[in-house]
C-alpha positions in Angstrom: 78.5 -185.2 -12.9 78.9 -185.2 -9.4 83.0 -184.7 -9.8 82.3 -181.8 -12.1 80.3 -180.0 -9.5 82.8 -180.6 -6.6 85.7 -179.5 -9.0 83.5 -176.4 -9.8 83.0 -176.0 -6.2 86.4 -176.1 -4.8 87.6 -173.8 -7.6 84.9 -171.0 -6.8 85.9 -171.4 -3.0 89.4 -170.6 -4.1 88.8 -168.0 -6.3 86.4 -166.2 -4.0 89.0 -166.4 -1.1 91.6 -164.8 -3.3 89.1 -162.2 -4.5 88.1 -161.3 -0.8 91.6 -161.1 0.1 92.3 -158.6 -3.1 89.4 -156.6 -2.1 90.8 -156.1 1.4 94.0 -155.3 0.0 92.5 -152.7 -2.4 90.8 -151.1 0.4 94.1 -150.7 2.1 95.9 -149.0 -0.9 93.1 -147.1 -1.9 94.9 -143.7 -1.1 98.1 -144.7 -2.7 99.0 -144.7 -6.3 97.2 -146.0 -9.3 100.0 -148.4 -9.9 99.5 -150.2 -6.6 95.7 -150.5 -7.5 96.4 -152.0 -11.0 98.9 -154.3 -9.7 96.5 -155.7 -7.0 93.8 -156.3 -9.5 96.2 -158.0 -11.9 97.2 -160.3 -9.1 93.6 -161.0 -7.9 92.8 -162.5 -11.5 96.1 -164.5 -11.4 95.9 -165.6 -7.8 92.5 -166.6 -8.0 93.2 -169.1 -10.8 95.9 -170.7 -8.7 93.9 -170.6 -5.6 91.1 -172.4 -7.3 93.9 -174.9 -8.9 95.4 -175.7 -5.7 91.9 -176.2 -4.1 91.1 -178.7 -6.6 94.5 -180.1 -6.1 94.2 -180.3 -2.5 91.0 -182.3 -2.6 93.2 -184.8 -5.1 91.3 -184.0 -8.3 94.8 -183.6 -10.0 97.8 -185.6 -10.2 101.1 -184.3 -8.8 102.4 -184.1 -12.4 99.4 -182.1 -13.9 99.7 -180.1 -10.5 103.2 -178.9 -11.4 102.6 -178.0 -14.6 99.3 -175.9 -13.9 101.4 -174.2 -11.4 104.3 -173.4 -13.4 101.9 -172.1 -16.1 99.9 -169.9 -13.4 103.2 -168.6 -12.1 104.4 -167.4 -15.5 101.1 -165.7 -16.3 101.3 -164.1 -12.7 104.8 -162.6 -13.6 103.7 -161.4 -16.7 100.4 -159.9 -15.4 102.1 -158.2 -12.6 104.9 -156.7 -14.9 101.9 -155.6 -17.3 100.1 -154.1 -14.4 103.3 -152.1 -13.1 104.0 -150.8 -16.7 100.4 -149.8 -17.5 100.0 -148.3 -13.9 103.1 -146.3 -14.5 102.0 -145.0 -17.6 98.7 -144.0 -16.5 100.0 -142.1 -13.3 102.4 -140.5 -15.6 99.5 -139.2 -17.7 97.7 -138.0 -14.8 100.3 -135.8 -13.2 101.1 -134.4 -16.5 97.1 -133.6 -16.4 97.8 -132.4 -12.9 100.5 -130.0 -13.9 98.2 -128.6 -16.8 95.6 -128.0 -14.7 97.7 -126.2 -12.1 98.4 -123.7 -14.7 94.7 -122.5 -15.3 94.0 -122.6 -11.6 96.6 -119.7 -11.2 94.8 -117.6 -13.8 96.4 -119.2 -16.8 95.2 -121.1 -19.8 94.6 -124.7 -19.6 96.7 -126.7 -22.2 96.2 -130.7 -22.6 99.1 -132.9 -22.5 100.1 -133.7 -26.2 100.7 -137.5 -25.2 97.5 -139.4 -25.6 95.9 -141.0 -22.6 93.1 -143.2 -21.5 89.6 -142.4 -22.5 88.8 -141.2 -19.3 91.7 -138.9 -18.5 91.0 -137.5 -22.2 87.3 -137.0 -21.4 88.8 -135.1 -18.3 91.1 -133.2 -20.3 88.2 -131.7 -22.3 86.0 -130.9 -19.5 89.3 -129.1 -18.0 89.7 -127.3 -21.2 86.1 -126.3 -21.3 86.2 -125.1 -17.7 89.3 -123.1 -18.3 87.4 -121.4 -21.4 84.6 -120.3 -18.9 86.9 -119.3 -16.4 88.8 -117.0 -18.9 85.5 -115.6 -20.0 84.0 -115.0 -16.3 87.5 -113.3 -15.6 86.9 -111.1 -18.7 83.4 -110.1 -17.5 84.9 -109.3 -14.0 87.4 -107.0 -15.5 84.7 -105.2 -17.5 82.4 -105.0 -14.6 85.2 -103.7 -12.4 86.2 -101.1 -14.9 82.4 -100.3 -15.1 82.3 -99.8 -11.7 85.4 -97.2 -11.5 83.8 -95.5 -14.2 80.4 -95.4 -12.4 82.1 -93.9 -9.4 84.0 -91.3 -11.2 80.9 -90.0 -13.1 78.8 -90.1 -10.1 81.4 -88.3 -8.1 81.8 -85.7 -10.7 77.9 -85.5 -11.2 77.9 -85.2 -7.3 80.4 -82.6 -6.8 79.0 -80.0 -9.4 75.4 -79.5 -7.9 76.5 -79.8 -4.3 79.0 -76.9 -4.9 76.5 -74.9 -6.6 74.0 -75.8 -3.6 76.7 -74.5 -1.0 77.5 -71.5 -2.7 73.8 -70.4 -3.5 73.0 -71.6 0.5 75.9 -69.5 1.6 74.8 -66.2 -0.4 71.4 -66.6 0.9 72.8 -67.0 4.5 74.9 -63.6 4.1 71.9 -61.8 2.5 74.1 -61.2 -1.0 71.7 -62.9 -3.3 70.4 -60.4 -5.6 67.2 -62.5 -6.2 66.6 -65.1 -3.5 63.4 -66.5 -5.3 65.6 -67.5 -8.1 68.1 -69.1 -5.8 65.5 -71.0 -4.2 64.2 -72.4 -7.4 67.6 -73.3 -8.6 68.2 -75.0 -5.3 65.1 -77.1 -5.8 66.1 -78.0 -9.1 69.2 -79.2 -8.1 67.7 -81.4 -5.2 65.4 -82.9 -7.5 68.4 -83.8 -10.0 70.1 -85.2 -6.9 67.0 -87.1 -6.0 66.5 -88.6 -9.1 70.2 -89.7 -9.4 70.1 -91.5 -5.8 66.7 -93.0 -6.9 68.3 -94.3 -9.9 71.2 -95.8 -7.9 68.6 -97.4 -5.4 66.8 -99.1 -8.5 70.0 -100.4 -9.9 71.3 -101.9 -6.3 67.9 -103.6 -6.4 68.3 -105.0 -9.8 71.7 -106.3 -9.0 70.5 -107.7 -5.6 67.8 -109.6 -7.7 65.3 -108.0 -5.2 63.2 -105.8 -7.6 59.7 -106.4 -6.7 57.4 -106.8 -9.9 53.7 -106.8 -9.9 52.7 -108.0 -13.4 49.4 -107.1 -15.0 47.8 -107.3 -18.5 48.3 -103.8 -20.2 48.4 -102.3 -23.4 51.7 -101.1 -25.0 49.7 -98.4 -26.8 48.6 -96.8 -23.7 52.1 -97.5 -21.8 53.9 -95.9 -24.8 51.3 -92.8 -24.8 51.8 -91.8 -21.2 55.6 -92.1 -21.7 55.4 -89.6 -24.6 53.4 -87.2 -22.6 55.6 -87.5 -20.1 58.5 -86.5 -22.2 56.9 -84.2 -24.2 58.2 -80.8 -22.5 61.9 -82.3 -22.9 61.5 -82.9 -26.4 59.9 -79.3 -27.2 63.0 -78.0 -25.2 65.7 -79.8 -27.4 63.5 -79.3 -30.6 63.0 -83.0 -31.3 59.8 -84.3 -32.9 58.2 -87.3 -31.2 56.6 -89.8 -33.5 54.6 -92.7 -32.0 52.3 -93.8 -34.9 54.1 -97.3 -35.4 52.5 -98.4 -31.7 50.2 -101.2 -32.0 47.4 -102.0 -29.1 49.7 -105.2 -28.4 49.0 -106.3 -24.7 51.8 -107.4 -22.5 52.0 -109.0 -19.0 54.4 -106.4 -17.2 54.9 -104.3 -14.3 53.3 -101.0 -15.3 55.3 -98.8 -13.4 58.8 -100.6 -14.0 58.0 -100.7 -17.8 56.8 -97.1 -18.0 60.6 -96.3 -16.6 62.0 -98.4 -19.3 60.0 -96.6 -22.1 60.8 -92.9 -20.4 64.6 -93.9 -20.2 64.8 -95.1 -23.8 62.9 -92.0 -25.1 64.9 -89.4 -22.7 68.0 -90.9 -23.9 67.1 -90.6 -27.6 65.7 -87.2 -27.0 69.1 -86.0 -25.6 71.3 -87.5 -28.3 69.1 -86.4 -31.2 70.1 -83.1 -32.7 67.7 -80.4 -32.9 64.7 -80.8 -35.7 65.4 -84.6 -35.6 62.9 -87.1 -35.1 62.6 -89.9 -32.1 60.2 -92.7 -33.5 58.4 -95.4 -31.1 57.1 -98.5 -32.5 55.6 -101.8 -31.0 54.7 -105.0 -32.5 54.1 -108.6 -32.3 57.0 -111.0 -33.4 57.5 -114.5 -33.3 60.0 -114.3 -30.5 57.5 -112.0 -28.5 56.5 -108.5 -28.1 59.1 -106.0 -29.6 59.2 -102.1 -28.6 61.6 -99.9 -30.4 62.8 -96.4 -29.9 64.7 -94.9 -33.2 66.7 -91.6 -32.7 69.0 -89.7 -35.0 72.2 -89.7 -32.9 74.2 -90.5 -36.0 75.1 -93.9 -34.8 77.3 -95.6 -32.1 80.9 -97.0 -32.8 80.8 -100.4 -33.4 83.4 -101.4 -30.8 81.0 -99.5 -28.4 77.6 -101.3 -28.9 78.3 -104.1 -26.6 78.8 -101.7 -23.7 75.8 -99.5 -24.1 73.9 -101.1 -21.4 76.7 -101.1 -19.0 76.4 -99.4 -15.8 77.9 -96.1 -16.0 78.9 -96.2 -19.8 78.3 -92.8 -21.6 79.8 -93.2 -24.7 82.4 -90.5 -26.1 82.6 -87.2 -24.9 80.8 -85.8 -28.0 77.7 -88.0 -27.2 77.6 -87.2 -23.5 75.0 -85.0 -22.2 75.7 -82.8 -19.1 73.3 -84.5 -16.9 72.7 -88.2 -16.0 75.2 -90.8 -14.8 75.1 -93.5 -17.2 72.6 -95.5 -15.3 69.4 -95.1 -17.5 70.1 -97.9 -20.1 71.6 -100.1 -17.3 68.2 -99.8 -15.3 66.6 -100.5 -18.7 68.3 -103.7 -19.3 68.0 -104.7 -15.7 64.2 -104.1 -15.6 63.8 -105.9 -19.2 65.7 -108.8 -18.0 63.7 -109.1 -14.8 60.7 -109.5 -16.9 62.5 -112.6 -18.8 62.9 -110.2 -21.8 65.9 -108.7 -23.6 67.2 -105.3 -24.6 69.4 -104.8 -27.5 70.8 -101.9 -29.9 71.9 -101.7 -33.3 72.8 -99.0 -35.6 70.7 -97.9 -38.6 71.1 -95.1 -41.4 71.2 -91.7 -39.6 71.1 -93.1 -36.1 70.3 -96.3 -33.7 67.4 -98.3 -32.6 66.9 -99.8 -29.3 64.8 -102.8 -29.1 63.2 -104.4 -26.0 61.7 -107.9 -26.5 59.2 -109.2 -23.9 57.6 -112.3 -23.8 54.0 -112.6 -25.4 51.1 -112.8 -22.7 49.7 -116.3 -22.6 46.2 -116.4 -24.2 
């Protein structure tokens, strides 16, 4: 029993010394190729056995003949193990280089394509992650291109919308200054109208900038959608009469919501103004509010004739106005973008879909806690 314990002790000490030496070597080659690390790991296993055997032989637990036999076996195992480690390391390194080359392509705004040759489970998992990252980057680049196009379109529309009233203001102010205005009072009223229009445009831009910056201040309180919609309908009544559009709010239920009353009033007003301007004379704009499993749904239905399916995803984009036939003379394409921004700030969502004869805008808000 005592001899067995001594053999185990000497073998452990010899193997432990080999393991510590291998750990030191691994630390030295940690920045080298994976082939070197695999060779060291394989060598540690073989030389640990050899060191344990030599330690036992040194303590004279083995005969010279047995020592030669064991040493020969261990030496052959070392040669085979080191050769296998070198081959395996070269194969893994080759696969990792192929993966590096593939990753370099999608880093240069290309698409990632995983190497066709099978690799280890870890490299295969890395390939899948890189493929998923490549897909997300492609989507992000596409969104960035769409946003950039939307920004350019917005700048073009804003420049146009600012140039026209400013030119009119300059002409009227010069006429008043030169004393050639036939009806100064009418000119002053027109100047005030144009100034109010410009003030509204600047207000929309400021609101949109706060939304995009995530600094829109909200003061939620529990209010009824019935009162909110009623106030909005009263506010857009003159515009509806001017366009010959009939407003219908019979479908509004007294549903409570937890929202910022001022900002949500702007949402409803923007939706109603958008619907009125795009509904032909003698048409109808209907407002409804109801509870739904996903929350509280407010809808505005117009008679615009529908939106082309390819344009539906862009309706809430900043600066988007649609085709020329559906573009009103006023507005900078900010109203619906503001609607989406305010609704999303309330953890809700805004959507649009076509219905027979027109389209329906829906705002879904979280149901208030009981």
